[in-house]
N, C-alpha and C positions, 0 to 999 in steps of 0.2 A: 504494500500500500504506500502510496506517495504522500497522502495527507493524514493528519491526525484528526481524531474525532473531537474537535473543539466546539464548544457551544457558541453559536453565533451571537454577537453582541446585540442586545435589545435596543432598537431605535425608538425614540419617543418624540412626541410632538407636544405642543402646549395648547391646552384647552382655551378657546377664545372667550369663554365665559368666566372661569375661575382662575385662569392663568397657571394652573398646576399641570404637571406633565401627564400626557396620555400615551400609553403604549401604542405603537403603530398597529399591532395585531388586534387591539380592542378599540381603536378609535372609530368614531362616527363623524359625520360631517353635518353641518347645519345647512340652511337654505342658501348660504353664501359660499359654500364649499370649504369652510374653515373647520378645523378639528375641534371636537367637543366630547366631553364625557356624556354618556347617555343620560345619567341622572341630572346633570346640569341642564341639558337641553329640555328635559321633561319639566323640571322646576321652572325654567324660564318661560316655557310655553304656557304652563298652568297659571303663572303669575300674570302674564299678558291677558289671558282669558278672563281672570278675575277682575283685573282693572277695567276692562271693557264693560263687564257686567255692572260694576259699580257706577261707572260714568253714564250708563244708559238708564239708570233709575231716575225717577222723577225727583226734582229738587224739593218740591213742595210736598210735605208729608201728608197734608190733607188730601191732595189729589191722589196720592198713593193709596190712602185708606179707601177713598171712594172707588177707585178702580178695582181694588180687591173685593169690596163689598158687592159691586155690580157683577163681577165674575161669579161670585157665590150665588147671587140671585139667579143668574142665567143657568147655572148648573142645577139648582134646585127646581127651576121651572121645567127643565127637560126630563126630570125624573117622574 
């Protein structure tokens, strides 16, 4: 044999979200083609979704109560 059985060096990348190293073998990419940990990407995506939901809620609490009440009335009318 001409070569020895050495372990190949593990190459790593940097996660674009947390800036920690990501092993090349386990890395994922985001929508921009950057390396990310799967857990980081999931947390970031869920966080964006929650922020959008909060911002779409009515600012006026009274109108929020009215809309919920009217929805309940509609459901009870259909039964």
